C-alpha positions in Angstrom: 33.0 2.4 -30.5 32.2 -1.3 -30.2 30.9 -2.7 -33.4 27.1 -2.9 -33.3 26.8 -5.6 -36.0 25.2 -8.9 -34.9 27.5 -11.2 -33.0 28.6 -14.6 -34.2 26.1 -16.4 -31.9 22.4 -16.7 -31.7 20.1 -15.7 -28.8 19.4 -19.4 -28.0 23.0 -20.2 -27.1 24.0 -16.8 -26.0 24.8 -17.4 -22.3 26.9 -20.5 -23.2 28.9 -18.5 -25.7 29.2 -15.6 -23.2 30.7 -18.0 -20.6 33.2 -19.2 -23.2 34.1 -15.6 -24.1 34.5 -14.7 -20.4 36.9 -17.6 -19.8 38.9 -16.8 -22.9 39.1 -13.1 -22.0 40.2 -13.8 -18.5 42.9 -16.2 -19.7 44.1 -13.6 -22.2 44.3 -10.9 -19.6 46.2 -13.2 -17.2 48.7 -13.8 -20.0 48.8 -10.0 -20.6 47.6 -10.5 -24.1 45.3 -7.5 -24.3 45.0 -7.5 -28.1 43.6 -11.0 -27.9 41.1 -9.9 -25.2 40.0 -7.0 -27.4 39.6 -9.3 -30.4 37.4 -11.6 -28.3 34.9 -8.9 -27.4 34.9 -7.1 -30.7 31.5 -7.3 -32.3 29.6 -7.8 -29.1 26.5 -5.7 -28.6 26.5 -3.2 -25.7 24.3 -5.4 -23.3 26.4 -8.5 -24.1 29.7 -6.7 -23.4 28.2 -5.5 -20.1 27.5 -9.1 -19.2 31.0 -10.1 -20.0 32.4 -7.3 -17.8 30.1 -8.3 -14.9 31.3 -11.9 -15.1 35.0 -11.0 -15.0 37.0 -10.5 -11.8 37.1 -6.9 -10.6 40.7 -6.3 -11.6 40.1 -7.9 -15.0 37.1 -5.5 -15.6 39.3 -2.5 -15.3 42.1 -4.0 -17.4 39.8 -4.8 -20.2 38.1 -1.4 -20.3 41.5 0.4 -20.3 42.8 -1.9 -23.0 39.8 -1.1 -25.2 40.6 2.6 -24.9 38.8 4.7 -27.5 37.0 1.5 -28.8 35.1 1.2 -25.5 31.4 2.2 -25.8 30.6 4.1 -22.7 27.0 3.1 -23.0 28.1 -0.2 -21.6 28.5 1.5 -18.2 24.7 2.3 -18.1 23.9 -1.4 -18.7 26.0 -2.7 -15.8 24.6 -3.9 -12.4 24.6 -1.0 -10.0 27.2 -2.6 -7.6 29.6 -3.3 -10.5 29.2 0.2 -11.9 30.0 1.7 -8.5 33.1 -0.5 -8.2 34.3 0.6 -11.6 33.6 4.2 -10.9 36.0 3.9 -7.9 38.6 2.0 -9.8 38.7 3.8 -13.2 40.7 7.0 -13.7 38.8 10.2 -13.4 39.8 11.2 -16.9 38.1 8.2 -18.3 34.9 8.9 -16.3 34.9 12.5 -17.5 35.0 11.2 -21.1 32.2 8.8 -20.3 30.0 11.5 -18.9 30.2 13.5 -22.2 28.9 10.4 -24.1 26.1 9.4 -21.7 22.7 10.9 -21.1 22.6 13.1 -18.0 20.7 10.5 -15.9 23.1 7.7 -16.7 26.0 10.1 -16.0 24.6 11.0 -12.6 24.4 7.3 -11.6 28.0 6.8 -12.7 29.5 9.3 -10.3 26.9 9.8 -7.5 28.8 7.4 -5.2 32.3 8.9 -5.6 34.1 10.8 -3.0 33.4 14.5 -3.2 37.0 15.4 -4.3 36.8 12.9 -7.2 33.4 14.2 -8.2 34.6 17.8 -8.3 37.7 16.8 -10.3 35.5 15.1 -12.9 33.0 18.0 -13.1 35.9 20.4 -13.6 36.9 18.5 -16.8 33.4 19.0 -18.4 32.1 21.8 -20.5 29.8 24.3 -18.6 26.7 22.9 -20.4 27.5 19.2 -19.5 28.4 20.2 -15.9 25.2 22.2 -15.3 23.1 19.4 -16.7 24.8 16.8 -14.5 24.7 19.0 -11.4 21.0 19.6 -11.9 20.4 15.8 -11.9 22.6 15.3 -8.8 20.7 18.0 -6.9 17.6 15.9 -6.8 17.2 13.0 -4.4 17.8 9.4 -5.6 14.8 7.5 -6.9 13.0 10.7 -8.0 11.9 11.9 -11.5 14.6 14.6 -11.3 17.4 12.0 -11.0 15.8 9.8 -13.7 15.2 12.6 -16.3 17.4 13.5 -19.2 18.4 17.1 -19.2 18.6 17.3 -23.0 15.4 18.1 -24.8 14.0 20.2 -27.7 11.8 23.2 -26.7 10.4 25.8 -29.0 8.2 28.8 -28.8 4.5 28.5 -29.8 4.7 31.2 -32.5 7.4 29.3 -34.4 6.3 27.7 -37.7 6.9 24.1 -38.5 9.5 25.2 -41.0 11.4 27.1 -38.2 11.4 24.0 -36.0 12.7 21.7 -38.8 15.4 24.2 -39.7 16.4 24.5 -36.1 16.7 20.7 -35.7 18.8 20.5 -38.8 21.2 23.3 -37.9 21.6 22.9 -34.1 24.5 20.9 -32.8 23.4 20.5 -29.2 20.1 18.5 -29.7 19.6 15.1 -28.0 20.8 12.1 -30.0 17.3 10.5 -29.9 14.0 12.2 -29.2 10.4 11.7 -30.4 8.6 14.8 -29.0 9.2 18.6 -29.1 8.0 20.6 -26.2 6.3 24.0 -26.6 7.2 26.5 -23.9 6.5 30.1 -23.0 9.3 32.7 -22.3 9.4 31.4 -18.6 9.9 27.8 -19.9 6.5 26.7 -18.6 5.2 23.9 -20.7 2.3 24.8 -23.0 2.1 21.6 -24.9 4.1 19.2 -27.1 4.3 18.0 -30.7 5.1 14.5 -31.8 7.8 14.4 -34.6 5.4 12.3 -36.7 2.8 15.0 -36.7 5.4 17.8 -37.2 6.8 16.1 -40.3 3.3 15.6 -41.8 2.4 19.3 -41.4 3.1 22.1 -43.9 6.1 24.4 -43.1 4.1 27.6 -42.7 1.7 26.2 -40.0 2.4 27.6 -36.5 3.4 25.1 -33.8 0.6 26.4 -31.6 -2.0 25.1 -34.1 -0.7 21.5 -33.9 0.5 21.1 -30.4 -1.1 18.8 -27.9 -2.0 20.8 -24.8 -3.1 17.8 -22.7 0.4 16.9 -21.6 0.9 14.7 -18.6 3.6 16.5 -16.6 5.6 15.1 -13.6 7.3 17.0 -10.8 11.0 16.5 -10.5 10.5 15.5 -6.9 8.0 12.8 -7.6 9.1 9.3 -6.6 10.1 6.9 -9.4 7.5 4.4 -8.3 4.7 6.9 -8.7 6.2 8.0 -12.0 6.2 4.4 -13.3 2.6 3.9 -12.3 1.7 7.1 -14.3 3.5 5.8 -17.4 1.8 2.4 -17.1 -1.7 3.9 -16.3 -1.7 6.5 -19.1 0.4 4.6 -21.7 3.0 7.4 -21.9 6.0 7.3 -24.1 7.6 10.3 -22.5 6.7 13.0 -20.0 8.1 16.5 -19.4 9.6 17.0 -15.9 9.0 20.4 -14.3 10.3 22.0 -11.1 8.3 23.6 -8.3 7.7 26.7 -10.4 6.3 24.5 -13.3 9.3 25.2 -15.5 10.6 22.5 -17.9 13.8 21.0 -16.6 14.0 17.6 -18.3 12.2 14.7 -19.9 11.6 11.1 -18.8 11.3 8.5 -21.5 9.7 5.1 -21.4 12.9 3.2 -21.7 14.1 4.6 -18.4 10.7 3.9 -16.8 10.9 0.2 -17.9 14.1 -0.1 -16.0 12.4 1.4 -12.9 9.6 -1.1 -13.2 12.0 -4.0 -13.4 14.1 -2.7 -10.5 11.1 -2.1 -8.3 9.7 -5.6 -9.1 13.2 -7.1 -8.3 13.4 -5.2 -5.0 9.9 -6.4 -4.0 10.9 -9.9 -4.8 14.1 -9.7 -2.7 12.3 -7.9 0.1 9.7 -10.7 0.4 12.6 -13.1 0.9 14.2 -10.9 3.6 17.1 -9.9 1.3 18.2 -6.3 1.0 19.3 -4.5 -2.1 22.2 -6.8 -2.9 23.7 -8.3 -6.0 26.0 -11.1 -7.0 28.9 -8.6 -7.1 28.6 -7.8 -3.4 31.3 -8.9 -1.0 30.8 -11.5 1.7 30.5 -8.8 4.4 28.0 -6.7 2.3 25.9 -9.8 1.7 25.9 -10.8 5.3 25.0 -7.3 6.4 22.0 -7.4 4.0 20.7 -10.8 5.1 21.4 -11.3 8.7 19.1 -8.7 10.3 15.9 -10.5 9.1 17.5 -13.8 9.9 17.9 -12.6 13.5 14.3 -11.5 13.6 13.2 -14.8 12.2 15.2 -16.6 14.9 13.3 -14.7 17.5 10.0 -15.6 16.0 11.0 -19.3 15.6 11.8 -19.3 19.4 8.3 -18.0 20.0 6.8 -20.9 17.9 9.0 -23.3 19.8 7.7 -22.0 23.1 4.2 -23.1 22.0 5.5 -26.6 21.4 7.1 -26.7 24.8 3.8 -25.8 26.4 2.4 -29.1 25.1 5.5 -31.3 25.8 3.5 -33.7 28.0 0.9 -34.2 25.2 3.7 -34.9 22.6 5.4 -37.3 25.0 2.2 -39.4 25.2 1.7 -39.5 21.5 4.8 -39.5 19.3 2.7 -39.2 16.1 2.0 -35.6 17.0 5.7 -34.8 16.6 5.7 -36.4 13.2 2.7 -34.5 12.0 3.4 -31.0 13.4 5.7 -29.9 10.6 2.9 -30.6 8.1 0.5 -28.2 9.8 3.1 -25.4 10.1 4.4 -25.9 6.5 1.0 -25.8 4.8 0.0 -22.8 6.8 3.2 -21.0 5.9 2.8 -21.7 2.2 -0.8 -20.6 2.2 0.1 -17.4 4.0 2.9 -16.7 1.6 0.6 -17.0 -1.4 -1.8 -14.4 0.1 1.0 -12.2 1.2 2.7 -12.1 -2.2 -0.5 -11.1 -4.0 -1.3 -8.5 -1.3 2.2 -6.9 -1.4 2.2 -6.7 -5.2 -1.3 -5.2 -5.1 -0.2 -2.5 -2.6 2.9 -1.7 -4.7 0.7 -1.1 -7.8 -2.0 0.8 -5.9 -4.6 -1.9 -6.7 -5.5 -2.4 -3.0 -6.7 0.3 -0.8 -9.4 1.3 1.7 -12.1 1.1 -0.9 -11.7 -2.5 -1.8 -9.8 -3.9 1.3 -12.9 -5.2 3.1 -14.1 -7.1 0.1 -10.6 -8.6 -0.6 -10.2 -9.5 3.1 -13.5 -11.4 3.0 -12.5 -13.1 -0.2 -9.2 -14.3 1.3 -10.9 -15.5 4.4 -13.3 -17.6 2.3 -10.4 -18.9 0.2 -8.7 -19.9 3.4 -11.8 -21.9 4.5 -12.1 -23.7 1.2 -8.4 -24.4 1.1 -8.4 -25.7 4.6 -11.4 -28.0 4.0 -9.8 -29.5 0.9 -6.4 -30.0 2.6 -8.1 -31.4 5.8 -9.9 -34.1 3.8 -6.7 -35.1 2.1 -4.4 -35.1 5.2 -7.2 -36.7 7.4 -7.4 -39.6 5.0 -3.6 -40.0 4.8 -3.3 -39.9 8.6 -6.0 -42.5 9.0 -4.3 -44.8 6.6 -0.8 -44.0 8.1 -1.6 -44.3 11.8 -4.9 -46.1 11.8 -6.5 -43.4 13.9 -9.7 -41.6 12.8 -9.5 -39.2 15.8 -5.9 -38.2 14.9 -7.0 -37.6 11.3 -9.9 -35.4 12.5 -7.5 -33.4 14.8 -5.0 -32.6 12.1 -7.8 -31.9 9.7 -9.5 -29.4 12.0 -6.1 -27.8 12.8 -5.5 -27.5 9.1 -8.7 -25.6 8.6 -7.9 -23.2 11.5 -4.4 -22.6 10.2 -5.5 -22.0 6.6 -7.9 -19.3 7.7 -5.3 -17.7 10.0 -2.8 -17.9 7.1 -5.1 -16.1 4.7 -6.0 -13.4 7.2 -2.4 -12.9 8.3 -1.3 -12.8 4.6 -3.5 -9.8 3.9 -3.9 -8.0 7.2 -0.2 -7.8 8.1 0.9 -6.1 4.9 -2.2 -3.8 5.0 -1.4 -2.8 8.6 2.3 -2.1 7.8 1.3 -0.1 4.7 -1.2 2.0 6.8 1.6 3.0 9.2 4.0 3.8 6.3 6.2 0.8 6.7 7.4 -1.1 3.6 5.3 -4.3 3.8 7.6 -6.4 1.6 10.6 -7.1 3.9 8.9 -7.7 7.2 5.6 -9.4 6.2 7.1 -12.8 5.5 8.6 -13.1 8.9 5.4 -12.1 10.7 3.1 -14.2 8.5 5.3 -17.3 9.1 5.2 -16.6 12.9 1.4 -16.4 12.9 1.0 -19.6 10.9 3.5 -21.5 13.1 2.1 -20.3 16.4 -1.6 -20.8 15.4 -0.9 -24.1 13.6 1.0 -25.6 16.6 -1.4 -24.3 19.1 -4.5 -25.5 17.2 -3.0 -29.0 16.5 -1.6 -29.7 19.9 -4.5 -28.0 21.7 -7.1 -30.1 19.9 -5.0 -33.2 20.5 -4.8 -32.5 24.2 -8.6 -32.1 24.3 -9.6 -35.0 22.0 -6.9 -37.6 22.2 -5.1 -37.4 25.6 
């Protein structure tokens, strides 16, 4: 296993040192000096070694892992970016993957082989013991992004009539317990959860006390088919450290721990952030084709909406021709409206994702955002009106752009909240599409208000 002692660098200069290590490892591998490459990564902690592997070229990643041999800590695979892990799963020998699965928790093992060809998957499963194979197949049976796929199949379950001494002796003598656990589940003969006992309470209780007397019966259980977003919300809402996972018959099949849920929360936040920018589930390890495939659909939609906004400008081409200053000022109106809409949209999408916004408080929040739009518009209109008066010497032009700014700020605020709410109501993900439509609304309304008012007041 990789040495878990502290590395020779501090956290402050970590990424600089990692860059140096990556360059040195890549040079050593190109020179076929595998022993030097191994020496360079010796002593790195698991997450740091994962970073080094991600930064290497794909072929170098495989070479380094194979060179490390038995010294390679398979936990590194669970720390890798999903795309890199999938690429390694395809490139590494099935024998090595089978060894990795025996070392990893069942949830991490499932992620490691889920994308493989069925023939490779079966070859790997055939090399496992029956217990490991059954636990892994149980995870793979559940859909992705559910509690069943996220759970660990290894847990400690005891009968309610056992004494504390029986449980302690069982934990000391059994060879197939999880490596790390903090709770013991109490189950009936059908494996239905009756309660749980924290290790701290168990160790403070006398040996002859029955487990049923000290168990906590108010356990928060989750269905194996529950989505991971809902699971994360439950952990956050009820401050859970772990939760038993049950099947449709309410039988215990696994356990989800807070460290796995933290990763889900991070992943969901990252996905929302990418979706708001019109980017799919991509990573830096994706190829050019994969990246283009992820980004181009929304760029095409955005192109269509931009043409729509341009058609509004074309409708006022005679007005623009008579007053060139309008062409100079149009981008200001559109840009400020787009930024204001994005602010509201970002808050709304995040509130929807965390169940903080619903039918109960939506009217109140919509009214608040409308009032915020009015105030923002008035503040910005005073500023831009003064600037335009000084710039072009026209009070009327300043009044036109100021009025257009107020109209567009209100439209931006309403679009920023109503568009995500509408998409969510019809079960569409509001994150990826809201940005395009909000920008379209602010562009169209901004251009129409500015050029329309100019046509009425100035021409």
